[in-house]
All heavy atoms as an XYZ file, in Angstrom:
972
protein
N     128.860     99.764     71.681
C     128.388    100.975     72.332
C     127.115    100.642     73.111
O     126.201    100.021     72.595
C     128.113    102.038     71.266
C     127.727    103.359     71.846
S     127.874    104.678     70.629
C     126.234    104.707     69.974
N     127.045    101.069     74.364
C     125.863    100.811     75.178
C     124.977    102.040     75.195
O     125.443    103.170     75.145
C     126.251    100.448     76.620
O     126.963    101.542     77.179
C     127.087     99.183     76.661
N     123.690    101.785     75.264
C     122.733    102.884     75.347
C     122.639    103.361     76.782
O     122.489    102.556     77.699
C     121.353    102.440     74.871
C     121.323    102.145     73.389
O     122.091    102.785     72.651
O     120.528    101.282     72.965
N     122.728    104.648     76.978
C     122.554    105.212     78.319
C     121.083    105.112     78.689
O     120.214    105.254     77.826
C     123.010    106.666     78.341
N     120.794    104.838     79.966
C     119.380    104.780     80.350
C     118.717    106.140     80.136
O     119.339    107.173     80.312
C     119.415    104.411     81.829
C     120.792    104.725     82.290
C     121.686    104.657     81.090
N     117.462    106.104     79.723
C     116.767    107.369     79.498
C     116.494    108.051     80.836
O     116.293    107.396     81.852
C     115.462    107.138     78.748
O     114.604    106.338     79.512
N     116.516    109.357     80.803
C     116.277    110.143     82.015
C     114.792    110.404     82.171
O     114.118    110.818     81.230
C     116.999    111.485     81.941
C     118.514    111.469     81.984
C     119.049    112.898     81.873
C     119.012    110.827     83.252
N     114.293    110.177     83.374
C     112.914    110.556     83.672
C     112.873    112.068     83.777
O     113.798    112.679     84.312
C     112.470    109.958     85.001
C     112.331    108.470     84.995
C     111.876    107.984     86.356
C     111.748    106.482     86.360
N     111.259    105.979     87.643
N     111.826    112.702     83.292
C     111.730    114.155     83.456
C     111.483    114.515     84.924
O     111.010    113.693     85.703
C     110.521    114.532     82.596
C     109.719    113.285     82.500
C     110.686    112.137     82.577
N     111.824    115.740     85.273
C     111.551    116.253     86.618
C     110.317    117.135     86.528
O     110.237    118.008     85.668
C     112.747    117.054     87.174
C     112.391    117.714     88.496
C     113.958    116.161     87.340
N     109.366    116.892     87.418
C     108.167    117.708     87.514
C     108.212    118.433     88.850
O     108.281    117.791     89.897
C     106.892    116.834     87.411
O     106.905    116.137     86.168
C     105.639    117.690     87.512
N     108.210    119.745     88.802
C     108.280    120.565     90.014
C     106.862    120.869     90.472
O     106.078    121.438     89.722
C     109.049    121.856     89.725
C     110.431    121.586     89.224
C     110.828    121.490     87.931
C     111.596    121.362     90.020
N     112.172    121.222     87.873
C     112.670    121.137     89.144
C     111.837    121.327     91.396
C     113.957    120.885     89.593
C     113.121    121.073     91.843
C     114.171    120.852     90.956
N     106.542    120.489     91.685
C     105.198    120.680     92.225
C     105.203    121.900     93.149
O     106.114    122.059     93.973
C     104.718    119.422     92.983
C     103.298    119.609     93.497
C     104.795    118.188     92.081
N     104.193    122.750     92.995
C     104.107    123.946     93.841
C     105.302    124.869     93.614
O     105.718    125.086     92.481
N     105.844    125.381     94.698
C     106.964    126.330     94.633
C     108.318    125.645     94.818
O     109.308    126.303     95.119
C     106.812    127.417     95.706
O     106.807    126.792     96.997
C     105.546    128.236     95.514
N     108.369    124.329     94.620
C     109.595    123.589     94.922
C     110.808    124.092     94.130
O     111.902    124.206     94.688
C     109.400    122.090     94.726
O     108.966    121.799     93.415
N     110.650    124.409     92.863
C     111.785    124.907     92.072
C     112.227    126.273     92.581
O     113.423    126.519     92.780
C     111.433    124.970     90.588
C     112.532    125.520     89.676
C     113.810    124.712     89.785
C     112.041    125.570     88.233
N     111.276    127.157     92.807
C     111.608    128.492     93.324
C     112.322    128.375     94.671
O     113.324    129.045     94.911
C     110.322    129.316     93.472
C     110.529    130.713     94.042
C     109.203    131.431     94.153
C     108.801    131.967     95.460
N     109.462    131.802     96.667
N     111.822    127.500     95.524
C     112.424    127.323     96.842
C     113.839    126.757     96.743
O     114.745    127.204     97.454
C     111.553    126.405     97.705
C     110.169    126.996     97.953
O     110.013    128.234     97.876
O     109.244    126.212     98.219
N     114.046    125.791     95.856
C     115.378    125.212     95.674
C     116.368    126.264     95.179
O     117.524    126.289     95.597
C     115.325    124.036     94.704
C     116.652    123.328     94.448
C     117.115    122.575     95.682
C     116.540    122.393     93.260
N     115.901    127.162     94.329
C     116.779    128.210     93.786
C     117.214    129.227     94.843
O     118.122    130.009     94.599
C     116.092    128.913     92.626
C     116.050    128.042     91.387
C     115.431    128.760     90.229
N     115.574    127.970     89.013
C     114.824    128.118     87.939
N     113.877    129.040     87.936
N     115.009    127.366     86.886
N     116.581    129.197     96.007
C     116.987    130.085     97.098
C     118.080    129.474     97.980
O     118.629    130.154     98.840
C     115.766    130.456     97.942
C     114.777    131.324     97.178
C     113.515    131.635     97.961
O     113.422    131.249     99.140
O     112.616    132.266     97.380
N     118.389    128.205     97.769
C     119.454    127.546     98.530
C     120.815    128.095     98.091
O     120.961    128.593     96.966
C     119.454    126.038     98.260
C     118.298    125.273     98.846
C     118.209    123.911     98.633
C     117.298    125.868     99.590
C     117.164    123.165     99.161
C     116.244    125.144    100.124
C     116.185    123.780     99.902
N     121.837    127.971     98.935
C     123.194    128.327     98.501
C     123.580    127.507     97.260
O     123.112    126.366     97.089
C     124.064    127.937     99.698
C     123.139    127.944    100.868
C     121.796    127.520    100.327
N     124.406    128.074     96.417
C     124.757    127.436     95.143
C     125.310    126.022     95.324
O     124.956    125.105     94.581
C     125.763    128.303     94.378
C     125.987    127.824     92.968
C     126.811    128.784     92.146
O     126.733    130.006     92.358
O     127.538    128.290     91.270
N     126.170    125.813     96.318
C     126.735    124.478     96.558
C     125.643    123.468     96.895
O     125.702    122.301     96.484
C     127.775    124.533     97.672
N     124.633    123.898     97.630
C     123.522    123.012     97.996
C     122.656    122.738     96.766
O     122.229    121.608     96.534
C     122.694    123.610     99.152
C     121.483    122.735     99.469
C     123.558    123.792    100.393
N     122.429    123.759     95.951
C     121.672    123.563     94.713
C     122.349    122.520     93.832
O     121.690    121.631     93.277
C     121.562    124.873     93.929
C     120.649    125.898     94.536
C     120.560    127.139     93.656
O     120.342    127.035     92.454
N     120.722    128.303     94.251
N     123.661    122.629     93.707
C     124.418    121.676     92.892
C     124.269    120.257     93.436
O     124.061    119.305     92.688
C     125.899    122.054     92.834
C     126.161    123.315     92.035
O     125.258    123.782     91.303
O     127.282    123.856     92.157
N     124.375    120.118     94.751
C     124.275    118.811     95.394
C     122.879    118.211     95.174
O     122.747    117.040     94.808
C     124.580    118.946     96.890
C     124.617    117.647     97.611
N     125.738    116.859     97.643
C     123.668    116.989     98.322
C     125.487    115.765     98.345
N     124.234    115.822     98.771
N     121.856    119.012     95.405
C     120.484    118.543     95.225
C     120.224    118.199     93.757
O     119.581    117.187     93.452
C     119.473    119.596     95.690
C     119.538    119.928     97.163
S     119.164    118.509     98.196
C     119.148    119.265     99.810
N     120.737    119.020     92.874
C     120.566    118.771     91.443
C     121.181    117.445     91.026
O     120.573    116.681     90.266
N     122.367    117.155     91.542
C     123.005    115.883     91.206
C     122.211    114.708     91.785
O     122.015    113.684     91.127
C     124.458    115.831     91.681
C     125.102    114.511     91.334
C     125.411    114.211     90.013
C     125.336    113.556     92.311
C     125.960    112.985     89.665
C     125.884    112.323     91.975
C     126.195    112.046     90.657
O     126.728    110.823     90.321
N     121.742    114.846     93.018
C     120.950    113.773     93.646
C     119.665    113.528     92.855
O     119.243    112.376     92.688
C     120.642    114.117     95.100
N     119.046    114.583     92.346
C     117.847    114.422     91.517
C     118.201    113.766     90.183
O     117.431    112.947     89.661
C     117.145    115.763     91.304
C     116.464    116.335     92.546
C     116.007    117.774     92.292
C     115.299    115.465     92.998
N     119.370    114.088     89.649
C     119.835    113.454     88.413
C     119.993    111.945     88.619
O     119.597    111.141     87.772
C     121.156    114.089     87.967
C     121.861    113.337     86.872
C     121.387    113.369     85.561
C     122.999    112.585     87.143
C     122.033    112.672     84.550
C     123.644    111.879     86.143
C     123.157    111.923     84.856
O     123.789    111.227     83.853
N     120.546    111.551     89.762
C     120.681    110.124     90.079
C     119.300    109.469     90.099
O     119.102    108.374     89.562
C     121.431    109.925     91.420
C     121.381    108.476     91.871
C     122.879    110.401     91.309
N     118.318    110.159     90.686
C     116.945    109.637     90.712
C     116.367    109.541     89.298
O     115.683    108.562     88.972
C     116.058    110.528     91.584
N     116.660    110.519     88.454
C     116.192    110.486     87.073
C     116.710    109.257     86.338
O     116.048    108.714     85.467
C     116.654    111.733     86.308
C     115.924    112.995     86.654
C     116.441    114.140     85.817
O     117.448    114.748     86.158
N     115.760    114.416     84.715
N     117.908    108.829     86.696
C     118.522    107.664     86.062
C     118.089    106.357     86.706
O     118.530    105.296     86.308
C     120.040    107.793     86.120
C     120.535    108.954     85.265
C     121.975    108.890     84.988
N     122.322    107.603     84.384
C     123.549    107.216     84.138
N     124.550    107.989     84.431
N     123.784    106.040     83.607
N     117.247    106.444     87.744
C     116.748    105.241     88.377
C     117.519    104.812     89.614
O     117.267    103.749     90.181
N     118.464    105.640     90.076
C     119.252    105.314     91.254
C     118.802    106.093     92.474
O     117.798    106.806     92.451
N     119.564    105.922     93.529
C     119.278    106.638     94.777
C     120.598    107.169     95.321
O     121.510    106.400     95.611
C     118.604    105.692     95.776
C     118.139    106.366     97.040
C     117.372    105.371     97.887
C     117.151    105.915     99.274
N     116.613    104.885    100.166
N     120.705    108.464     95.444
C     121.909    109.124     95.947
C     122.165    108.719     97.394
O     121.232    108.442     98.145
C     121.728    110.648     95.835
C     122.966    111.427     96.084
N     123.347    111.806     97.348
C     123.912    111.890     95.237
C     124.479    112.490     97.266
N     124.834    112.553     95.998
N     123.418    108.721     97.794
C     123.772    108.314     99.159
C     123.172    109.219    100.227
O     123.002    108.803    101.373
C     125.290    108.254     99.332
C     125.971    109.604     99.218
C     127.486    109.502     99.309
O     128.047    108.418     99.286
N     128.142    110.642     99.418
N     122.831    110.452     99.897
C     122.222    111.372    100.862
C     120.699    111.351    100.807
O     120.048    112.191    101.425
C     122.733    112.804    100.636
C     124.204    112.949    100.972
O     124.718    112.133    101.762
O     124.852    113.872    100.442
N     120.130    110.406    100.062
C     118.673    110.290     99.949
C     118.192    109.139    100.829
O     118.825    108.090    100.902
C     118.283    110.035     98.494
N     117.075    109.388    101.523
C     116.487    108.336    102.356
C     114.973    108.453    102.303
O     114.431    109.523    102.021
C     116.991    108.422    103.795
C     116.507    109.645    104.547
C     116.963    109.626    106.000
C     116.328    110.767    106.756
N     115.354    110.382    107.707
N     114.315    107.340    102.578
C     112.852    107.335    102.584
C     112.366    108.223    103.729
O     112.875    108.146    104.848
C     112.313    105.902    102.736
C     110.804    105.907    102.905
C     112.722    105.054    101.537
N     111.411    109.070    103.421
C     110.817    109.948    104.431
C     109.714    109.175    105.126
O     108.712    108.811    104.510
C     110.269    111.212    103.771
C     109.607    112.246    104.682
C     110.600    112.775    105.718
C     109.060    113.393    103.863
N     109.899    108.903    106.394
C     108.917    108.106    107.130
C     107.728    108.978    107.540
O     107.792    110.198    107.498
C     109.559    107.481    108.364
O     110.049    108.487    109.223
N     106.655    108.303    107.918
C     105.479    109.019    108.398
C     104.466    109.356    107.331
O     103.511    110.074    107.584
N     104.680    108.848    106.115
C     103.725    109.134    105.042
C     103.040    107.862    104.567
O     102.564    107.788    103.438
C     104.423    109.837    103.873
C     104.932    111.236    104.183
C     105.719    111.800    103.021
C     103.797    112.163    104.529
N     102.996    106.857    105.401
C     102.267    105.639    105.079
C     102.818    104.865    103.903
O     102.066    104.344    103.097
N     104.149    104.816    103.784
C     104.758    104.061    102.691
C     104.453    104.650    101.329
O     104.248    103.931    100.363
N     104.419    105.940    101.242
C     104.031    106.613    100.003
C     105.160    106.677     98.976
O     104.986    107.249     97.922
C     103.541    108.030    100.316
N     106.327    106.112     99.271
C     107.432    106.170     98.322
C     107.991    107.568     98.172
O     108.349    107.989     97.081
N     108.072    108.293     99.268
C     108.581    109.653     99.268
C     110.008    109.637     99.817
O     110.278    109.020    100.846
C     107.681    110.585    100.100
C     108.241    111.997    100.144
C     106.268    110.591     99.530
N     110.905    110.314     99.127
C     112.327    110.316     99.458
C     112.766    111.741     99.750
O     112.325    112.685     99.095
C     113.149    109.739     98.278
C     114.631    109.739     98.580
C     112.660    108.333     97.925
N     113.661    111.880    100.741
C     114.221    113.208    100.998
C     115.736    113.158    100.873
O     116.379    112.185    101.241
C     113.799    113.749    102.362
C     114.424    113.112    103.559
C     114.023    113.775    104.864
O     113.707    114.978    104.879
O     114.050    113.077    105.887
N     116.258    114.220    100.306
C     117.695    114.420    100.201
C     118.052    115.426    101.280
O     117.426    116.485    101.368
C     118.091    114.992     98.818
C     117.498    114.161     97.691
C     119.604    115.116     98.709
C     117.403    114.911     96.372
N     119.056    115.106    102.082
C     119.458    115.979    103.180
C     120.885    116.438    102.931
O     121.773    115.626    102.658
C     119.369    115.247    104.529
C     117.943    114.756    104.765
C     119.834    116.152    105.663
C     117.799    113.834    105.961
N     121.103    117.735    103.020
C     122.437    118.297    102.828
C     122.728    119.296    103.939
O     121.994    120.267    104.120
C     122.532    118.980    101.458
C     123.850    119.659    101.188
C     124.986    118.682    101.115
C     126.296    119.384    100.785
N     127.452    118.557    101.068
N     123.771    119.025    104.676
C     124.263    119.971    105.679
C     125.168    120.965    104.953
O     125.984    120.573    104.124
C     125.072    119.245    106.755
C     124.337    118.136    107.475
C     123.321    118.648    108.463
O     123.475    119.777    108.954
O     122.364    117.902    108.747
N     125.002    122.238    105.268
C     125.845    123.274    104.665
C     126.136    124.317    105.728
O     125.212    124.977    106.222
C     125.153    123.906    103.466
C     125.961    124.973    102.791
N     127.058    124.689    102.018
C     125.829    126.313    102.788
C     127.569    125.825    101.556
N     126.834    126.832    102.010
N     127.394    124.391    106.101
C     127.820    125.244    107.209
C     127.049    124.835    108.453
O     127.192    123.722    108.913
C     127.684    126.708    106.846
C     128.569    127.048    105.636
C     128.666    128.482    105.342
N     129.541    128.666    104.188
C     129.485    129.673    103.396
N     128.622    130.645    103.616
N     130.310    129.775    102.385
N     126.203    125.662    109.002
C     125.448    125.273    110.204
C     123.981    124.991    109.889
O     123.192    124.790    110.800
C     125.555    126.356    111.309
C     126.994    126.520    111.752
C     124.984    127.677    110.823
N     123.623    124.965    108.605
C     122.236    124.799    108.197
C     121.995    123.417    107.581
O     122.918    122.781    107.080
C     121.848    125.873    107.178
C     121.924    127.272    107.763
O     121.448    127.457    108.891
O     122.463    128.173    107.088
N     120.738    122.990    107.613
C     120.321    121.738    106.994
C     119.271    122.049    105.940
O     118.288    122.729    106.218
C     119.724    120.770    108.043
O     120.697    120.531    109.049
C     119.328    119.457    107.404
N     119.508    121.542    104.736
C     118.595    121.752    103.616
C     118.034    120.405    103.194
O     118.736    119.391    103.222
C     119.326    122.413    102.443
C     119.817    123.790    102.769
C     121.062    123.976    103.349
C     119.031    124.902    102.512
C     121.516    125.255    103.676
C     119.480    126.176    102.833
C     120.729    126.349    103.415
N     116.757    120.410    102.793
C     116.095    119.178    102.391
C     115.304    119.401    101.107
O     114.682    120.447    100.930
C     115.144    118.692    103.481
C     115.870    118.328    104.760
C     114.923    117.805    105.794
N     115.659    117.482    107.017
C     115.163    116.771    108.004
N     113.949    116.292    107.927
N     115.878    116.521    109.077
N     115.352    118.402    100.266
C     114.528    118.378     99.062
C     113.798    117.043     99.067
O     114.415    116.001     99.282
C     115.387    118.535     97.796
O     116.057    119.806     97.852
C     114.546    118.474     96.533
N     112.498    117.080     98.861
C     111.656    115.889     98.949
C     111.071    115.599     97.566
O     110.562    116.499     96.904
C     110.520    116.109     99.980
C     109.620    114.886    100.058
C     111.107    116.457    101.350
N     111.171    114.328     97.150
C     110.623    113.936     95.857
C     109.974    112.563     95.953
O     110.153    111.844     96.939
C     111.706    113.943     94.774
C     112.760    112.867     94.907
C     112.591    111.623     94.297
C     113.932    113.096     95.618
C     113.555    110.638     94.409
C     114.904    112.111     95.729
C     114.715    110.888     95.122
O     115.664    109.900     95.233
N     109.227    112.230     94.918
C     108.627    110.893     94.838
C     108.779    110.344     93.427
O     108.781    111.102     92.456
C     107.140    110.893     95.252
O     106.685    109.545     95.320
C     106.272    111.685     94.304
N     108.901    109.034     93.366
C     108.897    108.302     92.104
C     107.644    107.432     92.032
O     107.552    106.532     91.214
C     110.149    107.412     92.006
C     111.479    108.146     92.028
C     112.627    107.173     92.204
C     111.651    108.952     90.758
N     106.717    107.716     92.912
C     105.506    106.902     93.052
C     104.718    106.820     91.755
O     104.111    105.796     91.455
C     104.642    107.491     94.160
C     103.395    106.713     94.445
C     102.658    107.331     95.600
N     101.502    106.539     95.954
C     100.660    106.857     96.905
N     100.836    107.946     97.605
N      99.633    106.096     97.167
N     104.722    107.879     90.983
C     103.957    107.923     89.743
C     104.914    107.757     88.574
O     105.853    108.539     88.409
C     103.168    109.230     89.657
C     102.401    109.472     90.930
C     102.776    110.464     91.819
C     101.343    108.636     91.277
C     102.094    110.649     93.013
C     100.664    108.810     92.478
C     101.050    109.814     93.335
O     100.392    109.981     94.525
N     104.687    106.716     87.802
C     105.610    106.327     86.733
C     105.890    107.470     85.765
O     105.033    108.301     85.497
C     105.030    105.136     85.976
N     107.099    107.466     85.295
C     107.462    108.370     84.214
C     108.104    109.676     84.597
O     108.604    110.383     83.736
N     108.111    110.059     85.878
C     108.664    111.354     86.257
C     109.160    111.333     87.696
O     108.702    110.534     88.512
C     107.604    112.450     86.091
O     108.157    113.731     86.243
N     110.106    112.208     87.961
C     110.541    112.484     89.329
C     109.766    113.733     89.746
O     109.946    114.802     89.173
C     112.065    112.758     89.394
C     112.486    113.161     90.796
C     112.863    111.555     88.907
N     108.882    113.578     90.721
C     108.065    114.693     91.191
C     108.727    115.303     92.420
O     108.802    114.655     93.462
C     106.648    114.228     91.537
C     105.856    113.804     90.325
C     105.920    112.507     89.852
C     105.055    114.722     89.642
C     105.208    112.116     88.727
C     104.336    114.341     88.520
C     104.421    113.038     88.068
O     103.711    112.669     86.948
N     109.213    116.552     92.283
C     109.823    117.245     93.414
C     108.699    117.953     94.160
O     108.025    118.822     93.615
C     110.911    118.241     92.968
C     111.539    118.916     94.180
C     111.973    117.522     92.138
N     108.511    117.546     95.411
C     107.372    118.001     96.193
C     107.660    119.219     97.053
O     106.783    120.048     97.275
C     106.876    116.860     97.092
C     106.531    115.557     96.379
C     106.233    114.453     97.399
C     105.376    115.747     95.425
N     108.889    119.312     97.567
C     109.185    120.384     98.528
C     110.692    120.550     98.639
O     111.438    119.578     98.550
C     108.588    120.011     99.884
C     108.552    121.092    100.910
N     108.530    122.439    100.616
C     108.532    121.024    102.275
C     108.487    123.143    101.738
N     108.487    122.301    102.760
N     111.124    121.778     98.835
C     112.529    122.091     99.105
C     112.523    123.140    100.204
O     111.847    124.161    100.081
C     113.218    122.618     97.852
N     113.242    122.852    101.292
C     113.192    123.767    102.422
C     114.447    123.668    103.273
O     115.177    122.688    103.229
C     111.949    123.506    103.282
C     111.890    122.142    103.932
C     112.189    121.996    105.279
C     111.523    121.025    103.201
C     112.137    120.745    105.878
C     111.456    119.779    103.796
C     111.765    119.638    105.137
N     114.657    124.728    104.041
C     115.730    124.747    105.031
C     115.110    124.383    106.366
O     114.117    124.991    106.781
C     116.368    126.129    105.115
C     117.472    126.211    106.141
C     118.092    127.598    106.215
O     117.847    128.444    105.370
N     118.897    127.814    107.224
N     115.648    123.376    107.007
C     115.119    122.961    108.308
C     115.539    123.986    109.343
O     116.717    124.261    109.514
C     115.629    121.574    108.686
C     114.990    121.051    109.957
C     115.309    119.583    110.150
C     114.715    119.062    111.427
N     115.241    119.673    112.619
N     114.564    124.549    110.015
C     114.817    125.622    110.976
C     114.972    125.106    112.398
O     115.685    125.688    113.193
C     113.677    126.642    110.948
C     113.449    127.277    109.597
C     114.489    128.286    109.283
C     114.125    129.008    107.981
N     115.063    130.016    107.634
N     114.298    124.026    112.732
C     114.304    123.515    114.098
C     115.702    123.075    114.518
O     116.391    122.383    113.779
C     113.348    122.333    114.230
O     113.482    121.758    115.500
N     116.095    123.472    115.671
C     117.406    123.092    116.185
C     117.317    121.856    117.074
O     118.324    121.319    117.504
C     118.037    124.247    116.978
C     118.225    125.511    116.169
C     119.131    125.285    114.985
C     119.312    126.567    114.207
N     119.845    126.369    112.883
N     116.099    121.417    117.375
C     115.920    120.251    118.235
C     115.428    119.080    117.411
O     114.405    119.167    116.736
C     114.908    120.539    119.370
O     113.666    120.896    118.790
C     115.406    121.659    120.267
N     116.160    118.009    117.446
C     115.752    116.785    116.777
C     115.925    116.828    115.274
O     116.201    117.861    114.689
N     115.763    115.653    114.664
C     115.936    115.522    113.225
C     114.600    115.428    112.507
O     114.538    115.364    111.301
C     116.760    114.271    112.936
C     118.086    114.286    113.653
C     118.789    112.992    113.488
N     119.680    113.111    112.342
C     120.423    112.140    111.884
N     120.367    110.953    112.436
N     121.219    112.312    110.851
N     113.520    115.402    113.271
C     112.195    115.208    112.717
C     111.788    116.368    111.810
O     112.054    117.525    112.101
C     111.209    115.073    113.876
C     109.863    114.556    113.477
C     109.022    114.240    114.700
O     109.438    113.372    115.488
O     107.968    114.885    114.849
N     111.126    116.015    110.721
C     110.614    117.029    109.804
C     109.430    117.731    110.467
O     108.532    117.073    110.974
C     110.172    116.371    108.486
O     111.284    115.651    107.937
C     109.700    117.410    107.486
N     109.438    119.062    110.476
C     108.342    119.809    111.111
C     106.974    119.452    110.521
O     106.843    119.188    109.322
C     108.697    121.271    110.831
C     110.171    121.267    110.616
C     110.476    119.944    109.972
N     105.949    119.472    111.363
C     104.590    119.086    110.974
C     104.077    119.893    109.782
O     103.459    119.355    108.875
C     103.636    119.243    112.153
C     102.195    118.886    111.798
C     101.257    118.913    112.971
N     101.586    117.952    113.998
C     101.243    116.665    113.978
N     100.578    116.200    112.951
N     101.572    115.864    114.966
N     104.316    121.214    109.770
C     103.793    122.020    108.663
C     104.432    121.616    107.332
O     103.784    121.652    106.294
C     103.954    123.509    108.938
C     105.366    124.015    108.917
C     105.426    125.536    109.117
N     106.762    125.990    109.370
C     107.723    126.052    108.455
N     107.484    125.717    107.221
N     108.932    126.472    108.786
N     105.706    121.190    107.376
C     106.356    120.713    106.147
C     105.785    119.366    105.718
O     105.577    119.125    104.530
C     107.873    120.631    106.343
C     108.511    122.010    106.433
O     108.303    122.815    105.510
O     109.199    122.284    107.430
N     105.499    118.485    106.679
C     104.887    117.191    106.371
C     103.515    117.404    105.733
O     103.169    116.755    104.731
C     104.768    116.310    107.640
C     106.147    115.845    108.107
C     103.830    115.114    107.396
C     106.837    114.859    107.187
N     102.737    118.345    106.272
C     101.411    118.621    105.711
C     101.520    119.156    104.282
O     100.733    118.781    103.411
C     100.638    119.597    106.602
C     100.240    119.013    107.941
C      99.424    117.730    107.828
O      98.536    117.656    106.954
O      99.701    116.793    108.612
N     102.497    120.026    104.044
C     102.706    120.558    102.695
C     103.132    119.444    101.739
O     102.656    119.373    100.600
C     103.752    121.675    102.713
C     104.029    122.357    101.378
C     102.759    122.977    100.790
C     105.104    123.419    101.543
N     103.987    118.546    102.200
C     104.418    117.412    101.371
C     103.222    116.533    101.027
O     103.064    116.110     99.870
C     105.536    116.615    102.085
C     106.810    117.465    102.155
C     105.788    115.286    101.383
C     107.849    116.964    103.146
N     102.361    116.265    101.989
C     101.157    115.460    101.729
C     100.264    116.130    100.691
O      99.739    115.478     99.779
C     100.372    115.231    103.021
C     101.028    114.244    103.960
C     100.202    114.111    105.223
C     100.820    113.141    106.209
N     100.019    113.042    107.451
N     100.082    117.443    100.820
C      99.255    118.185     99.863
C      99.864    118.099     98.463
O      99.160    117.850     97.484
C      99.148    119.648    100.292
C      98.426    120.530     99.292
C      98.558    122.017     99.623
O      98.821    122.387    100.756
N      98.387    122.850     98.620
N     101.169    118.287     98.379
C     101.825    118.264     97.066
C     101.891    116.854     96.488
O     101.922    116.695     95.263
C     103.196    118.916     97.152
C     103.050    120.421     97.362
C     104.349    121.127     97.300
N     104.162    122.575     97.453
C     105.167    123.414     97.640
N     106.407    122.979     97.689
N     104.916    124.694     97.782
N     101.896    115.849     97.339
C     101.827    114.473     96.861
C     100.482    114.242     96.160
O     100.422    113.610     95.101
C     102.018    113.502     98.030
C     102.188    112.030     97.700
C     103.375    111.796     96.781
C     102.353    111.229     98.979
N      99.421    114.794     96.737
C      98.106    114.705     96.089
C      98.112    115.464     94.756
O      97.538    115.001     93.766
C      97.018    115.248     97.014
C      96.741    114.342     98.210
C      95.532    114.804     99.025
N      95.699    116.098     99.656
C      96.210    116.292    100.868
N      96.620    115.287    101.595
N      96.317    117.518    101.359
N      98.776    116.629     94.725
C      98.879    117.393     93.481
C      99.652    116.601     92.427
O      99.270    116.593     91.247
C      99.562    118.737     93.731
C      98.738    119.723     94.532
C      99.506    120.998     94.847
O     100.352    121.416     94.036
O      99.263    121.583     95.920
N     100.727    115.941     92.839
C     101.532    115.137     91.901
C     100.689    114.011     91.314
O     100.781    113.714     90.122
C     102.763    114.583     92.614
N      99.836    113.415     92.147
C      98.958    112.350     91.659
C      98.012    112.899     90.591
O      97.784    112.258     89.557
C      98.156    111.756     92.810
C      97.246    110.634     92.373
C      96.487    109.998     93.521
O      96.375    110.624     94.611
O      95.975    108.903     93.317
N      97.477    114.097     90.818
C      96.590    114.718     89.832
C      97.333    115.014     88.527
O      96.807    114.792     87.436
C      95.970    115.998     90.381
C      95.020    115.766     91.549
C      93.849    114.883     91.166
O      93.256    115.035     90.097
N      93.523    113.932     92.013
N      98.559    115.496     88.645
C      99.373    115.781     87.462
C      99.624    114.490     86.694
O      99.488    114.434     85.459
C     100.713    116.459     87.859
C     100.454    117.854     88.441
C     101.661    116.530     86.657
C     101.653    118.464     89.138
N      99.983    113.431     87.418
C     100.268    112.143     86.776
C      99.015    111.589     86.089
O      99.106    111.067     84.969
C     100.788    111.145     87.818
N      97.869    111.720     86.727
C      96.622    111.254     86.116
C      96.315    112.039     84.847
O      95.846    111.482     83.854
C      95.453    111.395     87.079
C      95.419    110.320     88.110
C      94.178    110.452     88.943
N      94.130    109.418     89.953
C      93.279    109.383     90.949
N      92.376    110.342     91.064
N      93.310    108.410     91.816
N      96.591    113.340     84.881
C      96.362    114.181     83.705
C      97.225    113.774     82.527
O      96.808    113.865     81.380
N      98.418    113.299     82.811
C      99.319    112.862     81.725
C      98.872    111.565     81.103
O      99.185    111.287     79.969
C     100.739    112.704     82.253
C     101.404    114.009     82.554
C     102.826    113.825     82.921
N     103.428    115.138     83.092
C     104.529    115.359     83.768
N     105.164    114.370     84.349
N     105.015    116.581     83.860
N      98.159    110.751     81.860
C      97.716    109.440     81.349
C      96.536    109.577     80.413
O      96.241    108.666     79.662
C      97.337    108.517     82.514
C      98.516    108.075     83.333
C      98.059    107.187     84.468
C      99.215    106.854     85.385
N      98.766    106.069     86.544
N      95.829    110.698     80.479
C      94.616    110.870     79.646
C      94.931    110.984     78.180
O      95.915    111.316     77.721
C      93.829    112.097     80.120
C      93.316    112.041     81.545
C      92.635    113.364     81.897
C      92.342    110.898     81.748
């Protein structure tokens, strides 16, 4: 019998859990499974490194649903947990780039995740 790898806990930063719960149920299921893969130490096929954050180890899961695009952003930068930083519906119809206000919120929540991780080490 083999031991299953232990699951890293999920830490929801800011309103990320509340925001994810507003997604359509099929998208919630998809994002939940992708986060489960991250908890097990893997990377879901719909997850990619979010560029523009200075190599901060931030990953986004992208799910198209009907005519909408949904994104969930997390980091494994701080050992021991999957920190979910942001969950949002991309509104812009031009380009694939993440809107600046969402990038700023992700940066802020990345700092919050660092504080949470430091608090756990004490």
